[in-house]
PDBQT receptor file of N, H, CA, C and O in Angstrom, charges set to zero:
ATOM      1  N   MET A   1     -22.341  -7.065  20.755  1.00  0.00    +0.000 N 
ATOM      2  CA  MET A   1     -21.686  -6.962  19.438  1.00  0.00    +0.000 C 
ATOM      3  C   MET A   1     -21.495  -5.492  19.088  1.00  0.00    +0.000 C 
ATOM      4  O   MET A   1     -22.452  -4.721  19.039  1.00  0.00    +0.000 OA
ATOM      5  N   ARG A   2     -20.251  -5.123  18.848  1.00  0.00    +0.000 N 
ATOM      6  H   ARG A   2     -19.473  -5.750  18.888  1.00  0.00    +0.000 HD
ATOM      7  CA  ARG A   2     -19.982  -3.725  18.563  1.00  0.00    +0.000 C 
ATOM      8  C   ARG A   2     -20.051  -3.457  17.068  1.00  0.00    +0.000 C 
ATOM      9  O   ARG A   2     -19.782  -4.340  16.254  1.00  0.00    +0.000 OA
ATOM     10  N   SER A   3     -20.412  -2.238  16.718  1.00  0.00    +0.000 N 
ATOM     11  H   SER A   3     -20.631  -1.521  17.379  1.00  0.00    +0.000 HD
ATOM     12  CA  SER A   3     -20.549  -1.896  15.303  1.00  0.00    +0.000 C 
ATOM     13  C   SER A   3     -19.181  -1.567  14.716  1.00  0.00    +0.000 C 
ATOM     14  O   SER A   3     -18.290  -1.076  15.410  1.00  0.00    +0.000 OA
ATOM     15  N   HIS A   4     -19.037  -1.844  13.435  1.00  0.00    +0.000 N 
ATOM     16  H   HIS A   4     -19.761  -2.243  12.872  1.00  0.00    +0.000 HD
ATOM     17  CA  HIS A   4     -17.774  -1.563  12.763  1.00  0.00    +0.000 C 
ATOM     18  C   HIS A   4     -17.718  -0.094  12.335  1.00  0.00    +0.000 C 
ATOM     19  O   HIS A   4     -18.662   0.401  11.719  1.00  0.00    +0.000 OA
ATOM     20  N   PRO A   5     -16.637   0.602  12.650  1.00  0.00    +0.000 N 
ATOM     21  CA  PRO A   5     -16.481   1.985  12.145  1.00  0.00    +0.000 C 
ATOM     22  C   PRO A   5     -16.037   1.962  10.683  1.00  0.00    +0.000 C 
ATOM     23  O   PRO A   5     -14.890   2.266  10.357  1.00  0.00    +0.000 OA
ATOM     24  N   SER A   6     -16.979   1.593   9.813  1.00  0.00    +0.000 N 
ATOM     25  H   SER A   6     -17.912   1.346  10.077  1.00  0.00    +0.000 HD
ATOM     26  CA  SER A   6     -16.592   1.319   8.423  1.00  0.00    +0.000 C 
ATOM     27  C   SER A   6     -16.141   2.589   7.701  1.00  0.00    +0.000 C 
ATOM     28  O   SER A   6     -15.203   2.544   6.906  1.00  0.00    +0.000 OA
ATOM     29  N   THR A   7     -16.799   3.719   7.968  1.00  0.00    +0.000 N 
ATOM     30  H   THR A   7     -17.561   3.756   8.614  1.00  0.00    +0.000 HD
ATOM     31  CA  THR A   7     -16.409   4.934   7.248  1.00  0.00    +0.000 C 
ATOM     32  C   THR A   7     -15.035   5.406   7.701  1.00  0.00    +0.000 C 
ATOM     33  O   THR A   7     -14.232   5.845   6.877  1.00  0.00    +0.000 OA
ATOM     34  N   ALA A   8     -14.752   5.323   8.991  1.00  0.00    +0.000 N 
ATOM     35  H   ALA A   8     -15.404   4.966   9.660  1.00  0.00    +0.000 HD
ATOM     36  CA  ALA A   8     -13.433   5.711   9.494  1.00  0.00    +0.000 C 
ATOM     37  C   ALA A   8     -12.371   4.763   8.942  1.00  0.00    +0.000 C 
ATOM     38  O   ALA A   8     -11.257   5.177   8.622  1.00  0.00    +0.000 OA
ATOM     39  N   LEU A   9     -12.732   3.495   8.837  1.00  0.00    +0.000 N 
ATOM     40  H   LEU A   9     -13.637   3.159   9.097  1.00  0.00    +0.000 HD
ATOM     41  CA  LEU A   9     -11.791   2.506   8.305  1.00  0.00    +0.000 C 
ATOM     42  C   LEU A   9     -11.476   2.803   6.843  1.00  0.00    +0.000 C 
ATOM     43  O   LEU A   9     -10.330   2.678   6.412  1.00  0.00    +0.000 OA
ATOM     44  N   LEU A  10     -12.498   3.196   6.082  1.00  0.00    +0.000 N 
ATOM     45  H   LEU A  10     -13.429   3.297   6.432  1.00  0.00    +0.000 HD
ATOM     46  CA  LEU A  10     -12.274   3.526   4.671  1.00  0.00    +0.000 C 
ATOM     47  C   LEU A  10     -11.390   4.763   4.532  1.00  0.00    +0.000 C 
ATOM     48  O   LEU A  10     -10.500   4.801   3.682  1.00  0.00    +0.000 OA
ATOM     49  N   ASP A  11     -11.635   5.772   5.365  1.00  0.00    +0.000 N 
ATOM     50  H   ASP A  11     -12.358   5.741   6.055  1.00  0.00    +0.000 HD
ATOM     51  CA  ASP A  11     -10.797   6.972   5.318  1.00  0.00    +0.000 C 
ATOM     52  C   ASP A  11      -9.354   6.633   5.655  1.00  0.00    +0.000 C 
ATOM     53  O   ASP A  11      -8.424   7.125   5.015  1.00  0.00    +0.000 OA
ATOM     54  N   ASP A  12      -9.171   5.778   6.679  1.00  0.00    +0.000 N 
ATOM     55  H   ASP A  12      -9.926   5.378   7.199  1.00  0.00    +0.000 HD
ATOM     56  CA  ASP A  12      -7.819   5.375   7.056  1.00  0.00    +0.000 C 
ATOM     57  C   ASP A  12      -7.147   4.621   5.922  1.00  0.00    +0.000 C 
ATOM     58  O   ASP A  12      -5.951   4.790   5.684  1.00  0.00    +0.000 OA
ATOM     59  N   SER A  13      -7.911   3.789   5.221  1.00  0.00    +0.000 N 
ATOM     60  H   SER A  13      -8.883   3.652   5.415  1.00  0.00    +0.000 HD
ATOM     61  CA  SER A  13      -7.308   3.011   4.137  1.00  0.00    +0.000 C 
ATOM     62  C   SER A  13      -6.901   3.927   2.992  1.00  0.00    +0.000 C 
ATOM     63  O   SER A  13      -5.869   3.703   2.359  1.00  0.00    +0.000 OA
ATOM     64  N   ARG A  14      -7.697   4.953   2.720  1.00  0.00    +0.000 N 
ATOM     65  H   ARG A  14      -8.535   5.135   3.234  1.00  0.00    +0.000 HD
ATOM     66  CA  ARG A  14      -7.320   5.892   1.657  1.00  0.00    +0.000 C 
ATOM     67  C   ARG A  14      -6.042   6.643   2.027  1.00  0.00    +0.000 C 
ATOM     68  O   ARG A  14      -5.140   6.804   1.205  1.00  0.00    +0.000 OA
ATOM     69  N   ASN A  15      -5.981   7.097   3.279  1.00  0.00    +0.000 N 
ATOM     70  H   ASN A  15      -6.713   6.966   3.947  1.00  0.00    +0.000 HD
ATOM     71  CA  ASN A  15      -4.779   7.810   3.722  1.00  0.00    +0.000 C 
ATOM     72  C   ASN A  15      -3.562   6.892   3.707  1.00  0.00    +0.000 C 
ATOM     73  O   ASN A  15      -2.483   7.281   3.261  1.00  0.00    +0.000 OA
ATOM     74  N   LEU A  16      -3.747   5.679   4.197  1.00  0.00    +0.000 N 
ATOM     75  H   LEU A  16      -4.624   5.362   4.560  1.00  0.00    +0.000 HD
ATOM     76  CA  LEU A  16      -2.656   4.716   4.241  1.00  0.00    +0.000 C 
ATOM     77  C   LEU A  16      -2.176   4.400   2.834  1.00  0.00    +0.000 C 
ATOM     78  O   LEU A  16      -0.974   4.295   2.589  1.00  0.00    +0.000 OA
ATOM     79  N   TYR A  17      -3.126   4.249   1.903  1.00  0.00    +0.000 N 
ATOM     80  H   TYR A  17      -4.102   4.335   2.102  1.00  0.00    +0.000 HD
ATOM     81  CA  TYR A  17      -2.737   3.913   0.535  1.00  0.00    +0.000 C 
ATOM     82  C   TYR A  17      -1.969   5.055  -0.112  1.00  0.00    +0.000 C 
ATOM     83  O   TYR A  17      -0.939   4.828  -0.748  1.00  0.00    +0.000 OA
ATOM     84  N   SER A  18      -2.457   6.279   0.043  1.00  0.00    +0.000 N 
ATOM     85  H   SER A  18      -3.293   6.464   0.559  1.00  0.00    +0.000 HD
ATOM     86  CA  SER A  18      -1.783   7.403  -0.617  1.00  0.00    +0.000 C 
ATOM     87  C   SER A  18      -0.401   7.633  -0.017  1.00  0.00    +0.000 C 
ATOM     88  O   SER A  18       0.549   7.930  -0.740  1.00  0.00    +0.000 OA
ATOM     89  N   VAL A  19      -0.285   7.495   1.306  1.00  0.00    +0.000 N 
ATOM     90  H   VAL A  19      -1.057   7.254   1.894  1.00  0.00    +0.000 HD
ATOM     91  CA  VAL A  19       1.011   7.709   1.951  1.00  0.00    +0.000 C 
ATOM     92  C   VAL A  19       1.991   6.618   1.543  1.00  0.00    +0.000 C 
ATOM     93  O   VAL A  19       3.124   6.916   1.166  1.00  0.00    +0.000 OA
ATOM     94  N   SER A  20       1.571   5.364   1.612  1.00  0.00    +0.000 N 
ATOM     95  H   SER A  20       0.650   5.122   1.918  1.00  0.00    +0.000 HD
ATOM     96  CA  SER A  20       2.489   4.275   1.294  1.00  0.00    +0.000 C 
ATOM     97  C   SER A  20       2.791   4.229  -0.195  1.00  0.00    +0.000 C 
ATOM     98  O   SER A  20       3.884   3.832  -0.598  1.00  0.00    +0.000 OA
ATOM     99  N   HIS A  21       1.815   4.637  -1.024  1.00  0.00    +0.000 N 
ATOM    100  H   HIS A  21       0.926   4.959  -0.697  1.00  0.00    +0.000 HD
ATOM    101  CA  HIS A  21       2.059   4.664  -2.466  1.00  0.00    +0.000 C 
ATOM    102  C   HIS A  21       3.149   5.676  -2.798  1.00  0.00    +0.000 C 
ATOM    103  O   HIS A  21       4.068   5.368  -3.557  1.00  0.00    +0.000 OA
ATOM    104  N   SER A  22       3.058   6.870  -2.243  1.00  0.00    +0.000 N 
ATOM    105  H   SER A  22       2.311   7.120  -1.627  1.00  0.00    +0.000 HD
ATOM    106  CA  SER A  22       4.090   7.875  -2.515  1.00  0.00    +0.000 C 
ATOM    107  C   SER A  22       5.431   7.439  -1.919  1.00  0.00    +0.000 C 
ATOM    108  O   SER A  22       6.490   7.743  -2.467  1.00  0.00    +0.000 OA
ATOM    109  N   TYR A  23       5.374   6.719  -0.785  1.00  0.00    +0.000 N 
ATOM    110  H   TYR A  23       4.513   6.472  -0.340  1.00  0.00    +0.000 HD
ATOM    111  CA  TYR A  23       6.595   6.205  -0.163  1.00  0.00    +0.000 C 
ATOM    112  C   TYR A  23       7.294   5.215  -1.091  1.00  0.00    +0.000 C 
ATOM    113  O   TYR A  23       8.504   5.298  -1.300  1.00  0.00    +0.000 OA
ATOM    114  N   TYR A  24       6.520   4.274  -1.649  1.00  0.00    +0.000 N 
ATOM    115  H   TYR A  24       5.537   4.206  -1.480  1.00  0.00    +0.000 HD
ATOM    116  CA  TYR A  24       7.098   3.298  -2.573  1.00  0.00    +0.000 C 
ATOM    117  C   TYR A  24       7.633   3.971  -3.831  1.00  0.00    +0.000 C 
ATOM    118  O   TYR A  24       8.705   3.619  -4.323  1.00  0.00    +0.000 OA
ATOM    119  N   VAL A  25       6.879   4.943  -4.351  1.00  0.00    +0.000 N 
ATOM    120  H   VAL A  25       6.008   5.229  -3.951  1.00  0.00    +0.000 HD
ATOM    121  CA  VAL A  25       7.318   5.636  -5.566  1.00  0.00    +0.000 C 
ATOM    122  C   VAL A  25       8.629   6.374  -5.309  1.00  0.00    +0.000 C 
ATOM    123  O   VAL A  25       9.525   6.375  -6.154  1.00  0.00    +0.000 OA
ATOM    124  N   ASN A  26       8.736   7.002  -4.132  1.00  0.00    +0.000 N 
ATOM    125  H   ASN A  26       8.008   7.001  -3.446  1.00  0.00    +0.000 HD
ATOM    126  CA  ASN A  26       9.984   7.701  -3.794  1.00  0.00    +0.000 C 
ATOM    127  C   ASN A  26      11.146   6.725  -3.689  1.00  0.00    +0.000 C 
ATOM    128  O   ASN A  26      12.251   7.023  -4.143  1.00  0.00    +0.000 OA
ATOM    129  N   ILE A  27      10.904   5.563  -3.096  1.00  0.00    +0.000 N 
ATOM    130  H   ILE A  27      10.007   5.321  -2.728  1.00  0.00    +0.000 HD
ATOM    131  CA  ILE A  27      11.956   4.552  -2.973  1.00  0.00    +0.000 C 
ATOM    132  C   ILE A  27      12.413   4.097  -4.353  1.00  0.00    +0.000 C 
ATOM    133  O   ILE A  27      13.609   4.006  -4.629  1.00  0.00    +0.000 OA
ATOM    134  N   ILE A  28      11.435   3.812  -5.215  1.00  0.00    +0.000 N 
ATOM    135  H   ILE A  28      10.464   3.886  -4.991  1.00  0.00    +0.000 HD
ATOM    136  CA  ILE A  28      11.768   3.286  -6.539  1.00  0.00    +0.000 C 
ATOM    137  C   ILE A  28      12.548   4.310  -7.352  1.00  0.00    +0.000 C 
ATOM    138  O   ILE A  28      13.539   3.969  -7.998  1.00  0.00    +0.000 OA
ATOM    139  N   PHE A  29      12.105   5.561  -7.321  1.00  0.00    +0.000 N 
ATOM    140  H   PHE A  29      11.300   5.838  -6.796  1.00  0.00    +0.000 HD
ATOM    141  CA  PHE A  29      12.781   6.572  -8.125  1.00  0.00    +0.000 C 
ATOM    142  C   PHE A  29      14.115   6.988  -7.518  1.00  0.00    +0.000 C 
ATOM    143  O   PHE A  29      15.024   7.383  -8.247  1.00  0.00    +0.000 OA
ATOM    144  N   SER A  30      14.247   6.905  -6.197  1.00  0.00    +0.000 N 
ATOM    145  H   SER A  30      13.508   6.584  -5.605  1.00  0.00    +0.000 HD
ATOM    146  CA  SER A  30      15.530   7.289  -5.606  1.00  0.00    +0.000 C 
ATOM    147  C   SER A  30      16.575   6.204  -5.830  1.00  0.00    +0.000 C 
ATOM    148  O   SER A  30      17.767   6.504  -5.906  1.00  0.00    +0.000 OA
ATOM    149  N   HIS A  31      16.147   4.944  -5.939  1.00  0.00    +0.000 N 
ATOM    150  H   HIS A  31      15.179   4.700  -5.877  1.00  0.00    +0.000 HD
ATOM    151  CA  HIS A  31      17.101   3.857  -6.139  1.00  0.00    +0.000 C 
ATOM    152  C   HIS A  31      17.369   3.558  -7.610  1.00  0.00    +0.000 C 
ATOM    153  O   HIS A  31      18.326   2.857  -7.938  1.00  0.00    +0.000 OA
ATOM    154  N   SER A  32      16.534   4.081  -8.489  1.00  0.00    +0.000 N 
ATOM    155  H   SER A  32      15.756   4.650  -8.223  1.00  0.00    +0.000 HD
ATOM    156  CA  SER A  32      16.770   3.840  -9.912  1.00  0.00    +0.000 C 
ATOM    157  C   SER A  32      17.614   4.975 -10.488  1.00  0.00    +0.000 C 
ATOM    158  O   SER A  32      17.403   6.143 -10.159  1.00  0.00    +0.000 OA
ATOM    159  N   ARG A  33      18.556   4.633 -11.336  1.00  0.00    +0.000 N 
ATOM    160  H   ARG A  33      18.728   3.684 -11.603  1.00  0.00    +0.000 HD
ATOM    161  CA  ARG A  33      19.419   5.655 -11.915  1.00  0.00    +0.000 C 
ATOM    162  C   ARG A  33      18.753   6.329 -13.107  1.00  0.00    +0.000 C 
ATOM    163  O   ARG A  33      19.167   7.409 -13.529  1.00  0.00    +0.000 OA
ATOM    164  N   LEU A  34      17.734   5.697 -13.639  1.00  0.00    +0.000 N 
ATOM    165  H   LEU A  34      17.398   4.820 -13.296  1.00  0.00    +0.000 HD
ATOM    166  CA  LEU A  34      17.055   6.264 -14.795  1.00  0.00    +0.000 C 
ATOM    167  C   LEU A  34      16.077   7.351 -14.359  1.00  0.00    +0.000 C 
ATOM    168  O   LEU A  34      15.410   7.191 -13.337  1.00  0.00    +0.000 OA
ATOM    169  N   PRO A  35      15.971   8.455 -15.105  1.00  0.00    +0.000 N 
ATOM    170  CA  PRO A  35      15.016   9.501 -14.760  1.00  0.00    +0.000 C 
ATOM    171  C   PRO A  35      13.571   9.059 -14.949  1.00  0.00    +0.000 C 
ATOM    172  O   PRO A  35      12.668   9.555 -14.275  1.00  0.00    +0.000 OA
ATOM    173  N   THR A  36      13.357   8.119 -15.872  1.00  0.00    +0.000 N 
ATOM    174  H   THR A  36      14.090   7.715 -16.420  1.00  0.00    +0.000 HD
ATOM    175  CA  THR A  36      12.012   7.599 -16.083  1.00  0.00    +0.000 C 
ATOM    176  C   THR A  36      12.048   6.087 -15.961  1.00  0.00    +0.000 C 
ATOM    177  O   THR A  36      13.052   5.469 -16.316  1.00  0.00    +0.000 OA
ATOM    178  N   PRO A  37      10.978   5.472 -15.468  1.00  0.00    +0.000 N 
ATOM    179  CA  PRO A  37      10.960   4.018 -15.349  1.00  0.00    +0.000 C 
ATOM    180  C   PRO A  37      11.011   3.344 -16.724  1.00  0.00    +0.000 C 
ATOM    181  O   PRO A  37      10.281   3.720 -17.640  1.00  0.00    +0.000 OA
ATOM    182  N   ASP A  38      11.865   2.367 -16.846  1.00  0.00    +0.000 N 
ATOM    183  H   ASP A  38      12.459   2.062 -16.102  1.00  0.00    +0.000 HD
ATOM    184  CA  ASP A  38      12.011   1.649 -18.109  1.00  0.00    +0.000 C 
ATOM    185  C   ASP A  38      11.195   0.361 -18.031  1.00  0.00    +0.000 C 
ATOM    186  O   ASP A  38      11.377  -0.438 -17.113  1.00  0.00    +0.000 OA
ATOM    187  N   SER A  39      10.306   0.164 -18.987  1.00  0.00    +0.000 N 
ATOM    188  H   SER A  39      10.158   0.814 -19.733  1.00  0.00    +0.000 HD
ATOM    189  CA  SER A  39       9.401  -0.984 -18.926  1.00  0.00    +0.000 C 
ATOM    190  C   SER A  39      10.126  -2.296 -19.203  1.00  0.00    +0.000 C 
ATOM    191  O   SER A  39       9.618  -3.367 -18.872  1.00  0.00    +0.000 OA
ATOM    192  N   ARG A  40      11.313  -2.221 -19.810  1.00  0.00    +0.000 N 
ATOM    193  H   ARG A  40      11.725  -1.351 -20.080  1.00  0.00    +0.000 HD
ATOM    194  CA  ARG A  40      12.034  -3.456 -20.125  1.00  0.00    +0.000 C 
ATOM    195  C   ARG A  40      12.720  -4.035 -18.895  1.00  0.00    +0.000 C 
ATOM    196  O   ARG A  40      12.974  -5.237 -18.836  1.00  0.00    +0.000 OA
ATOM    197  N   LEU A  41      13.020  -3.192 -17.914  1.00  0.00    +0.000 N 
ATOM    198  H   LEU A  41      12.813  -2.215 -17.962  1.00  0.00    +0.000 HD
ATOM    199  CA  LEU A  41      13.697  -3.667 -16.720  1.00  0.00    +0.000 C 
ATOM    200  C   LEU A  41      12.677  -4.066 -15.657  1.00  0.00    +0.000 C 
ATOM    201  O   LEU A  41      11.625  -3.437 -15.541  1.00  0.00    +0.000 OA
ATOM    202  N   PRO A  42      12.984  -5.112 -14.877  1.00  0.00    +0.000 N 
ATOM    203  CA  PRO A  42      12.093  -5.462 -13.770  1.00  0.00    +0.000 C 
ATOM    204  C   PRO A  42      12.137  -4.382 -12.686  1.00  0.00    +0.000 C 
ATOM    205  O   PRO A  42      13.213  -3.987 -12.238  1.00  0.00    +0.000 OA
ATOM    206  N   THR A  43      11.009  -3.929 -12.287  1.00  0.00    +0.000 N 
ATOM    207  H   THR A  43      10.135  -4.250 -12.651  1.00  0.00    +0.000 HD
ATOM    208  CA  THR A  43      10.965  -2.863 -11.290  1.00  0.00    +0.000 C 
ATOM    209  C   THR A  43      10.941  -3.456  -9.886  1.00  0.00    +0.000 C 
ATOM    210  O   THR A  43      10.490  -4.588  -9.706  1.00  0.00    +0.000 OA
ATOM    211  N   PRO A  44      11.418  -2.713  -8.886  1.00  0.00    +0.000 N 
ATOM    212  CA  PRO A  44      11.323  -3.177  -7.504  1.00  0.00    +0.000 C 
ATOM    213  C   PRO A  44       9.871  -3.305  -7.029  1.00  0.00    +0.000 C 
ATOM    214  O   PRO A  44       9.604  -3.899  -5.984  1.00  0.00    +0.000 OA
ATOM    215  N   CYS A  45       8.936  -2.745  -7.805  1.00  0.00    +0.000 N 
ATOM    216  H   CYS A  45       9.152  -2.263  -8.654  1.00  0.00    +0.000 HD
ATOM    217  CA  CYS A  45       7.524  -2.820  -7.418  1.00  0.00    +0.000 C 
ATOM    218  C   CYS A  45       7.067  -4.257  -7.276  1.00  0.00    +0.000 C 
ATOM    219  O   CYS A  45       6.291  -4.573  -6.374  1.00  0.00    +0.000 OA
ATOM    220  N   SER A  46       7.533  -5.131  -8.150  1.00  0.00    +0.000 N 
ATOM    221  H   SER A  46       8.163  -4.875  -8.883  1.00  0.00    +0.000 HD
ATOM    222  CA  SER A  46       7.069  -6.512  -8.124  1.00  0.00    +0.000 C 
ATOM    223  C   SER A  46       7.616  -7.259  -6.906  1.00  0.00    +0.000 C 
ATOM    224  O   SER A  46       7.055  -8.270  -6.484  1.00  0.00    +0.000 OA
ATOM    225  N   LEU A  47       8.713  -6.750  -6.349  1.00  0.00    +0.000 N 
ATOM    226  H   LEU A  47       9.169  -5.928  -6.692  1.00  0.00    +0.000 HD
ATOM    227  CA  LEU A  47       9.311  -7.415  -5.194  1.00  0.00    +0.000 C 
ATOM    228  C   LEU A  47       8.705  -6.936  -3.880  1.00  0.00    +0.000 C 
ATOM    229  O   LEU A  47       8.698  -7.668  -2.890  1.00  0.00    +0.000 OA
ATOM    230  N   LEU A  48       8.196  -5.709  -3.873  1.00  0.00    +0.000 N 
ATOM    231  H   LEU A  48       8.201  -5.114  -4.677  1.00  0.00    +0.000 HD
ATOM    232  CA  LEU A  48       7.635  -5.156  -2.644  1.00  0.00    +0.000 C 
ATOM    233  C   LEU A  48       6.167  -5.524  -2.512  1.00  0.00    +0.000 C 
ATOM    234  O   LEU A  48       5.465  -5.639  -3.517  1.00  0.00    +0.000 OA
ATOM    235  N   PRO A  49       5.690  -5.712  -1.273  1.00  0.00    +0.000 N 
ATOM    236  CA  PRO A  49       4.254  -5.911  -1.093  1.00  0.00    +0.000 C 
ATOM    237  C   PRO A  49       3.512  -4.625  -1.430  1.00  0.00    +0.000 C 
ATOM    238  O   PRO A  49       3.955  -3.536  -1.066  1.00  0.00    +0.000 OA
ATOM    239  N   THR A  50       2.415  -4.744  -2.104  1.00  0.00    +0.000 N 
ATOM    240  H   THR A  50       2.054  -5.629  -2.399  1.00  0.00    +0.000 HD
ATOM    241  CA  THR A  50       1.655  -3.555  -2.479  1.00  0.00    +0.000 C 
ATOM    242  C   THR A  50       0.876  -3.037  -1.279  1.00  0.00    +0.000 C 
ATOM    243  O   THR A  50       0.528  -3.816  -0.392  1.00  0.00    +0.000 OA
ATOM    244  N   PRO A  51       0.599  -1.745  -1.235  1.00  0.00    +0.000 N 
ATOM    245  CA  PRO A  51      -0.213  -1.203  -0.138  1.00  0.00    +0.000 C 
ATOM    246  C   PRO A  51      -1.568  -1.891  -0.040  1.00  0.00    +0.000 C 
ATOM    247  O   PRO A  51      -2.097  -2.057   1.058  1.00  0.00    +0.000 OA
ATOM    248  N   TYR A  52      -2.133  -2.292  -1.173  1.00  0.00    +0.000 N 
ATOM    249  H   TYR A  52      -1.703  -2.157  -2.065  1.00  0.00    +0.000 HD
ATOM    250  CA  TYR A  52      -3.443  -2.953  -1.135  1.00  0.00    +0.000 C 
ATOM    251  C   TYR A  52      -3.362  -4.298  -0.427  1.00  0.00    +0.000 C 
ATOM    252  O   TYR A  52      -4.241  -4.634   0.366  1.00  0.00    +0.000 OA
ATOM    253  N   SER A  53      -2.317  -5.069  -0.705  1.00  0.00    +0.000 N 
ATOM    254  H   SER A  53      -1.603  -4.796  -1.350  1.00  0.00    +0.000 HD
ATOM    255  CA  SER A  53      -2.195  -6.375  -0.073  1.00  0.00    +0.000 C 
ATOM    256  C   SER A  53      -1.939  -6.226   1.423  1.00  0.00    +0.000 C 
ATOM    257  O   SER A  53      -2.439  -7.012   2.228  1.00  0.00    +0.000 OA
ATOM    258  N   LEU A  54      -1.149  -5.202   1.791  1.00  0.00    +0.000 N 
ATOM    259  H   LEU A  54      -0.743  -4.564   1.137  1.00  0.00    +0.000 HD
ATOM    260  CA  LEU A  54      -0.904  -4.966   3.206  1.00  0.00    +0.000 C 
ATOM    261  C   LEU A  54      -2.186  -4.586   3.924  1.00  0.00    +0.000 C 
ATOM    262  O   LEU A  54      -2.453  -5.063   5.027  1.00  0.00    +0.000 OA
ATOM    263  N   PHE A  55      -2.984  -3.722   3.295  1.00  0.00    +0.000 N 
ATOM    264  H   PHE A  55      -2.767  -3.334   2.399  1.00  0.00    +0.000 HD
ATOM    265  CA  PHE A  55      -4.211  -3.284   3.958  1.00  0.00    +0.000 C 
ATOM    266  C   PHE A  55      -5.232  -4.415   4.027  1.00  0.00    +0.000 C 
ATOM    267  O   PHE A  55      -5.940  -4.542   5.025  1.00  0.00    +0.000 OA
ATOM    268  N   SER A  56      -5.318  -5.234   2.987  1.00  0.00    +0.000 N 
ATOM    269  H   SER A  56      -4.742  -5.130   2.176  1.00  0.00    +0.000 HD
ATOM    270  CA  SER A  56      -6.281  -6.328   3.017  1.00  0.00    +0.000 C 
ATOM    271  C   SER A  56      -5.905  -7.327   4.104  1.00  0.00    +0.000 C 
ATOM    272  O   SER A  56      -6.777  -7.924   4.736  1.00  0.00    +0.000 OA
ATOM    273  N   LEU A  57      -4.601  -7.507   4.319  1.00  0.00    +0.000 N 
ATOM    274  H   LEU A  57      -3.892  -7.022   3.806  1.00  0.00    +0.000 HD
ATOM    275  CA  LEU A  57      -4.151  -8.381   5.400  1.00  0.00    +0.000 C 
ATOM    276  C   LEU A  57      -4.561  -7.804   6.754  1.00  0.00    +0.000 C 
ATOM    277  O   LEU A  57      -5.063  -8.528   7.614  1.00  0.00    +0.000 OA
ATOM    278  N   LEU A  58      -4.348  -6.498   6.944  1.00  0.00    +0.000 N 
ATOM    279  H   LEU A  58      -3.941  -5.909   6.245  1.00  0.00    +0.000 HD
ATOM    280  CA  LEU A  58      -4.756  -5.841   8.183  1.00  0.00    +0.000 C 
ATOM    281  C   LEU A  58      -6.263  -5.943   8.384  1.00  0.00    +0.000 C 
ATOM    282  O   LEU A  58      -6.740  -6.151   9.500  1.00  0.00    +0.000 OA
ATOM    283  N   TYR A  59      -7.009  -5.794   7.281  1.00  0.00    +0.000 N 
ATOM    284  H   TYR A  59      -6.621  -5.625   6.374  1.00  0.00    +0.000 HD
ATOM    285  CA  TYR A  59      -8.463  -5.837   7.374  1.00  0.00    +0.000 C 
ATOM    286  C   TYR A  59      -8.938  -7.231   7.771  1.00  0.00    +0.000 C 
ATOM    287  O   TYR A  59      -9.894  -7.362   8.535  1.00  0.00    +0.000 OA
ATOM    288  N   LYS A  60      -8.278  -8.275   7.260  1.00  0.00    +0.000 N 
ATOM    289  H   LYS A  60      -7.501  -8.168   6.640  1.00  0.00    +0.000 HD
ATOM    290  CA  LYS A  60      -8.639  -9.644   7.642  1.00  0.00    +0.000 C 
ATOM    291  C   LYS A  60      -8.400  -9.858   9.125  1.00  0.00    +0.000 C 
ATOM    292  O   LYS A  60      -9.225 -10.472   9.802  1.00  0.00    +0.000 OA
ATOM    293  N   PHE A  61      -7.282  -9.361   9.640  1.00  0.00    +0.000 N 
ATOM    294  H   PHE A  61      -6.612  -8.862   9.090  1.00  0.00    +0.000 HD
ATOM    295  CA  PHE A  61      -6.999  -9.505  11.065  1.00  0.00    +0.000 C 
ATOM    296  C   PHE A  61      -8.008  -8.715  11.903  1.00  0.00    +0.000 C 
ATOM    297  O   PHE A  61      -8.398  -9.153  12.985  1.00  0.00    +0.000 OA
ATOM    298  N   HIS A  62      -8.424  -7.564  11.405  1.00  0.00    +0.000 N 
ATOM    299  H   HIS A  62      -8.108  -7.209  10.526  1.00  0.00    +0.000 HD
ATOM    300  CA  HIS A  62      -9.412  -6.750  12.108  1.00  0.00    +0.000 C 
ATOM    301  C   HIS A  62     -10.747  -7.478  12.190  1.00  0.00    +0.000 C 
ATOM    302  O   HIS A  62     -11.418  -7.440  13.221  1.00  0.00    +0.000 OA
ATOM    303  N   MET A  63     -11.133  -8.143  11.099  1.00  0.00    +0.000 N 
ATOM    304  H   MET A  63     -10.589  -8.174  10.261  1.00  0.00    +0.000 HD
ATOM    305  CA  MET A  63     -12.396  -8.867  11.093  1.00  0.00    +0.000 C 
ATOM    306  C   MET A  63     -12.312 -10.115  11.969  1.00  0.00    +0.000 C 
ATOM    307  O   MET A  63     -13.304 -10.498  12.589  1.00  0.00    +0.000 OA
ATOM    308  N   MET A  64     -11.152 -10.747  12.027  1.00  0.00    +0.000 N 
ATOM    309  H   MET A  64     -10.347 -10.436  11.523  1.00  0.00    +0.000 HD
ATOM    310  CA  MET A  64     -10.997 -11.939  12.855  1.00  0.00    +0.000 C 
ATOM    311  C   MET A  64     -10.992 -11.587  14.336  1.00  0.00    +0.000 C 
ATOM    312  O   MET A  64     -11.372 -12.409  15.169  1.00  0.00    +0.000 OA
ATOM    313  N   ALA A  65     -10.564 -10.372  14.671  1.00  0.00    +0.000 N 
ATOM    314  H   ALA A  65     -10.254  -9.705  13.994  1.00  0.00    +0.000 HD
ATOM    315  CA  ALA A  65     -10.490  -9.974  16.076  1.00  0.00    +0.000 C 
ATOM    316  C   ALA A  65     -11.882  -9.880  16.700  1.00  0.00    +0.000 C 
ATOM    317  O   ALA A  65     -12.040 -10.104  17.900  1.00  0.00    +0.000 OA
ATOM    318  N   ASP A  66     -12.884  -9.553  15.898  1.00  0.00    +0.000 N 
ATOM    319  H   ASP A  66     -12.756  -9.371  14.923  1.00  0.00    +0.000 HD
ATOM    320  CA  ASP A  66     -14.263  -9.549  16.389  1.00  0.00    +0.000 C 
ATOM    321  C   ASP A  66     -14.772 -10.950  16.335  1.00  0.00    +0.000 C 
ATOM    322  O   ASP A  66     -15.920 -11.205  16.700  1.00  0.00    +0.000 OA
TER     323      ASP A  66
């Protein structure tokens, strides 16, 4: 039974979250014509998978692989 590299996994998740978060923010602001997000309009955020959900899915597959 091999040990889990939990600290490396946490560091990777932080990096992945910050990179994908800024990626999504850039997409949303580049595609929106408004300089500031308007709360009355539906944002593309609700349509895109969140970085957290993507990482939790990856983490489940990682745990199942062992």
